[in-house]
C-alpha positions in Angstrom: 5.0 5.1 45.3 6.9 8.3 46.2 6.7 9.4 49.8 8.8 11.7 52.0 11.2 9.8 54.3 13.0 11.5 57.1 16.5 10.1 57.5 17.9 10.8 61.0 21.6 10.7 61.9 22.1 8.4 64.9 24.0 10.4 67.4 27.5 9.0 67.7 29.5 7.8 70.7 31.9 10.8 70.4 29.2 13.4 71.0 31.0 16.2 72.9 30.9 19.9 73.6 34.0 21.5 72.0 32.2 24.6 70.7 33.7 24.2 67.2 30.9 25.9 65.2 31.5 29.6 64.9 28.2 31.4 64.5 26.2 28.7 66.3 25.3 30.4 69.6 24.2 27.2 71.4 27.4 25.4 70.4 29.6 28.3 71.6 27.7 28.8 74.8 28.1 25.2 75.9 31.8 24.8 74.9 33.7 22.9 77.6 30.7 21.3 79.1 30.3 17.6 79.9 28.2 15.8 77.2 26.1 12.7 77.6 26.5 10.6 74.4 24.3 7.8 75.6 21.4 10.1 76.6 21.9 12.1 73.3 21.6 9.0 71.1 18.6 7.7 73.1 16.9 11.1 72.7 17.4 10.9 68.9 16.1 7.4 68.8 13.0 8.4 70.8 12.4 11.2 68.3 12.5 8.7 65.4 10.0 6.5 67.4 7.8 9.5 67.7 7.8 10.1 64.0 7.0 6.4 63.2 4.1 6.6 65.7 2.7 9.5 63.7 2.6 7.1 60.7 5.5 8.6 58.8 8.3 6.7 57.1 11.7 6.9 58.9 15.2 6.3 57.7 18.6 6.5 59.5 22.3 7.1 58.9 25.2 5.7 60.8 27.7 7.8 62.8 31.0 8.3 61.0 34.2 6.7 62.1 35.5 9.0 64.8 38.0 10.1 66.0 39.3 10.7 62.5 43.0 9.7 62.8 43.6 9.7 59.0 42.5 13.3 58.7 45.0 14.2 61.4 47.7 12.4 59.5 47.1 14.7 56.5 48.0 17.5 58.9 51.2 15.8 59.9 50.0 14.8 63.4 48.2 12.1 65.3 45.6 11.5 68.0 48.3 11.4 70.6 50.3 14.4 69.3 47.6 16.8 68.0 47.0 20.1 69.6 43.7 20.1 71.5 41.8 22.2 69.0 42.8 19.8 66.2 42.0 16.7 68.3 38.6 18.1 69.0 37.9 18.5 65.3 38.9 14.9 64.7 36.5 13.8 67.5 33.5 15.7 66.3 30.2 13.8 66.1 28.6 16.5 63.9 27.5 14.1 61.2 24.6 13.4 63.5 23.0 16.5 61.9 21.8 14.8 58.7 20.2 18.0 57.3 23.8 18.9 56.4 24.5 15.5 54.7 23.3 16.4 51.3 20.9 18.4 49.1 18.1 16.3 47.7 16.0 16.9 44.6 13.1 14.4 44.1 12.6 12.7 40.8 9.6 14.8 39.7 11.8 17.9 39.8 14.6 16.7 37.6 14.5 16.3 33.8 15.9 12.8 33.9 13.3 11.5 36.3 15.9 10.5 39.0 16.2 11.6 42.6 19.4 13.5 42.8 21.6 13.8 46.0 24.7 15.9 46.2 26.8 15.4 49.3 27.6 18.6 51.2 31.2 19.7 51.3 30.9 21.7 54.6 34.2 23.5 53.9 33.4 26.5 56.0 34.0 24.7 59.3 37.2 22.5 59.7 35.5 20.0 62.0 32.9 19.3 59.3 35.0 19.6 56.2 36.2 16.0 56.5 32.7 14.5 56.8 31.8 14.2 53.2 33.8 11.0 52.2 32.1 9.0 54.9 28.7 10.5 54.2 29.1 9.9 50.5 29.9 6.2 51.1 26.6 5.9 53.0 24.6 7.7 50.4 26.0 5.5 47.6 25.1 2.4 49.6 21.6 3.5 50.7 20.7 4.9 47.3 22.4 2.5 44.9 19.3 1.9 42.9 19.2 3.4 39.4 16.3 5.5 40.6 18.9 7.7 42.3 21.9 9.8 41.1 24.4 10.4 43.9 26.9 13.2 43.3 30.2 14.1 44.9 30.7 17.4 46.6 30.9 20.9 45.0 34.6 21.7 45.1 36.1 24.2 47.5 36.1 27.1 48.1 32.4 27.2 47.3 30.8 26.4 50.7 27.8 24.0 50.6 25.9 23.0 53.8 23.3 20.8 52.2 19.6 20.7 52.8 19.7 23.1 55.8 19.7 25.8 53.2 17.3 24.3 50.7 13.5 24.2 50.7 10.8 22.7 48.4 7.2 23.7 47.7 4.8 21.4 46.0 1.2 20.3 45.7 2.2 16.9 47.2 5.5 15.3 47.8 5.2 13.2 44.7 4.3 16.1 42.4 6.8 18.5 40.6 8.0 21.2 43.0 9.7 24.5 43.2 13.1 24.3 44.8 14.4 27.2 46.8 18.2 27.5 47.5 19.0 30.0 50.2 22.5 31.5 50.3 24.4 34.0 52.3 26.7 36.9 51.5 28.9 39.3 53.4 31.3 39.2 56.3 30.7 40.2 59.9 31.6 38.3 63.0 29.8 35.1 61.8 30.5 33.6 58.3 27.8 33.0 55.6 28.1 29.3 55.0 26.1 28.7 51.9 27.6 30.1 48.7 25.5 31.1 45.7 27.9 29.4 43.3 27.5 26.1 45.2 23.7 26.3 45.1 23.7 27.0 41.4 26.1 24.2 40.8 23.8 21.8 42.6 20.8 23.0 40.7 22.7 22.3 37.4 23.8 18.8 38.5 20.3 18.0 39.6 19.0 19.0 36.2 16.3 21.3 37.6 14.0 23.5 35.6 15.3 27.0 35.9 11.8 28.4 35.9 11.0 26.4 39.0 14.3 27.0 40.8 14.9 30.0 43.0 18.0 31.5 44.6 17.2 33.7 47.6 19.5 35.5 49.9 19.4 34.9 53.6 19.3 38.1 55.6 22.6 39.2 57.1 20.7 40.1 60.2 19.7 36.5 60.7 23.2 35.2 60.0 24.8 37.6 62.4 22.1 36.9 65.0 23.0 33.3 65.1 20.9 31.7 62.3 23.9 30.0 60.7 21.6 28.0 58.4 18.4 29.0 56.8 16.5 26.2 58.6 17.0 28.1 61.8 14.6 30.8 60.5 12.5 29.1 57.8 11.1 25.7 56.9 8.8 24.6 54.1 6.4 21.7 53.5 4.2 21.1 50.5 2.3 24.4 50.0 3.4 26.0 53.3 6.4 28.2 53.9 6.8 28.8 57.7 9.2 31.7 58.2 10.4 34.4 60.5 10.0 38.0 59.4 13.8 38.5 59.3 14.7 35.3 57.3 15.4 36.9 53.9 17.5 39.9 53.0 14.8 41.3 50.7 11.7 40.0 52.4 9.1 41.5 50.0 11.2 40.5 47.0 11.7 37.0 48.2 8.0 36.5 48.9 7.1 37.9 45.5 9.5 35.5 43.8 8.1 32.6 45.7 4.5 33.5 44.9 5.3 34.0 41.2 7.0 30.5 41.0 4.4 28.8 43.1 1.1 30.7 43.4 -0.5 28.1 45.7 2.0 28.9 48.5 0.7 29.9 51.9 3.4 32.0 53.6 3.0 31.7 57.4 5.2 34.5 58.8 6.0 35.0 62.4 6.5 38.7 63.0 9.5 39.9 65.0 7.1 41.9 67.2 5.6 38.6 68.4 8.7 36.4 68.5 12.1 38.2 68.4 14.9 36.8 66.3 16.9 35.8 69.5 13.8 34.0 70.8 13.3 32.2 67.6 17.0 31.1 67.6 17.1 30.1 71.2 13.9 28.1 71.0 14.7 26.7 67.5 11.0 27.4 66.6 11.8 27.0 62.8 14.4 24.2 63.2 11.4 21.9 63.5 10.0 19.1 61.3 7.0 20.5 59.5 5.3 17.3 58.3 2.1 16.3 56.5 0.0 14.2 58.9 -1.1 10.9 57.3 -4.6 11.1 58.7 -5.2 14.1 56.4 -5.6 16.5 59.4 -3.3 19.2 58.1 0.4 19.5 59.2 2.2 18.8 62.4 5.2 20.6 63.8 7.8 18.4 65.5 9.7 20.9 67.6 12.0 21.0 70.6 10.7 21.2 74.1 12.6 24.5 74.3 10.0 26.0 72.0 7.2 25.1 74.5 9.3 26.6 77.3 9.7 30.0 75.5 6.6 31.8 76.3 6.3 34.2 73.3 7.0 31.3 71.0 4.4 29.0 72.5 1.8 31.8 72.7 2.2 32.4 69.0 1.9 28.7 68.1 -1.2 28.1 70.2 -2.8 31.2 68.7 -2.0 29.9 65.2 -3.5 26.5 65.9 -6.6 28.0 67.5 -7.0 30.2 64.4 -7.1 27.2 62.2 -3.8 27.8 60.5 -2.2 25.1 58.4 -0.2 23.8 61.4 -2.7 21.8 63.3 -0.7 19.8 65.8 2.3 20.8 68.0 4.5 17.9 68.8 7.3 18.7 71.3 10.3 16.3 71.5 13.2 16.2 73.9 16.5 16.5 72.0 18.3 18.6 74.7 21.7 17.1 74.1 21.6 18.0 70.4 20.1 21.4 71.2 23.0 22.2 73.5 25.4 21.6 70.6 23.2 23.8 68.3 21.0 21.3 66.5 17.2 20.9 66.8 14.8 18.3 65.4 15.2 19.5 61.8 19.0 19.4 62.0 18.9 15.7 62.8 17.1 14.7 59.6 17.4 14.7 55.9 14.2 14.7 53.8 14.2 12.3 50.8 11.2 11.9 48.6 11.4 8.4 47.1 9.9 5.0 46.8 11.0 3.1 50.0 11.2 -0.1 47.9 14.2 1.5 46.0 16.2 2.2 49.1 18.6 -0.3 50.8 16.3 -1.6 53.6 19.2 -1.5 56.1 18.8 2.3 56.2 15.0 2.2 56.8 13.7 2.1 60.4 10.8 0.5 62.2 10.1 0.3 65.9 11.8 -3.1 66.3 15.0 -1.9 64.6 15.1 1.2 66.7 14.7 -1.0 69.8 17.8 -2.9 68.7 19.7 0.2 68.2 18.7 1.5 71.6 20.0 -1.7 73.1 23.4 -1.2 71.4 23.5 2.4 72.5 22.6 1.6 76.1 25.3 -1.1 76.2 28.2 0.6 74.4 27.8 4.4 74.2 29.8 6.4 76.9 27.7 7.9 79.6 29.7 11.2 79.6 32.6 12.9 77.9 34.4 15.8 79.4 36.8 17.9 77.2 39.9 16.4 78.7 38.7 12.9 77.9 39.4 13.4 74.2 43.1 12.6 74.9 42.2 9.2 76.3 43.3 6.2 74.3 41.0 4.0 76.3 38.0 6.2 75.3 39.2 6.1 71.7 39.0 2.3 71.8 35.6 2.4 73.5 33.9 4.6 71.0 35.3 2.7 68.0 34.1 -0.5 69.6 30.7 1.1 70.1 30.3 2.0 66.5 31.5 -1.4 65.4 28.8 -3.0 67.5 26.1 -0.8 65.9 27.3 -1.7 62.4 27.3 -5.3 63.3 23.8 -5.2 64.7 22.5 -3.6 61.4 24.6 -5.8 59.1 26.5 -2.7 57.7 30.0 -4.1 57.5 30.7 -2.2 54.4 30.9 1.0 56.5 33.3 -0.4 59.0 
């Protein structure tokens, strides 16, 4: 039976604040700070426990092997000899944000009846551009069943950032849907990361019906305001599109396209007069997990505690719930360590509609498995990492040993 599974990236032991993501205001604002990898990973695990407690299926991805010495070797340098900015890019734990792992088209949307996954190339940002080989290895292991088709990345220079710029509307997760690819254009101080050509290439590879596939431009206002991915200003689930007024370049045209392709859509738009774009970005109101509650009581919004702490945001949400809108439950979670690096609850997960029986069970989570992972994290993850620590050979050995302990605990030696 097809169901939606949220695959979260386990936050790796190299989690640090190097401020590498241009256009990501939180990342830039906290550059040079002292991170807490252990607390970060435990917060992510607790979020997964929260999802399981709601009765929702949960999957997980492993942190990649970092620091990435082979990548530095392709640049003619090493961990010991690299300039600080290159060393920081080799240490990045950004694969934790699984929304950027791949774009996923469920089987009901493709003409061959397979669930298609295309690993994101992430070429816009150097620290992320070398993630895809490790991510692809995991995808091919987790989704090795013939029910899936796993594709390599779209070639450079066509930037593809994965599911963070992709939405799907449907009558139910197992029903055929309308897929919406959101892309950016233009220059300015912050780059547009998702290219239209990349989105079109993925749609072709996924064998989607052109009549049920939309390409919509993200507003330059949103990008330059700090919405580096569409999921910072819009999220969809089944029949609901939850969006900020400034999300799309041609707001009225985008809404009309969506309604024409999927007449059943309910567009829940937050006006800028109620929640400004800076407030939406700071609180990550839309970088939330909009989920269908298994008890049939509408939808829940798993959102960061920062949204509750931002008065205009929480006022709007409470009024929406009181007015019997489609979002019936507000479910704050503490992911402050991820938020400080620019990633909210939705950044941490990749949505895959599939039959869990067709997925390698090592990548599926339950409460007992998450307890085992938490024990490994508590025992092996560094408590804190300061910027200067990235030059430490002792820390390099520690974080590699930590990841090896996790892979051993989950019987995933293939990823070592």
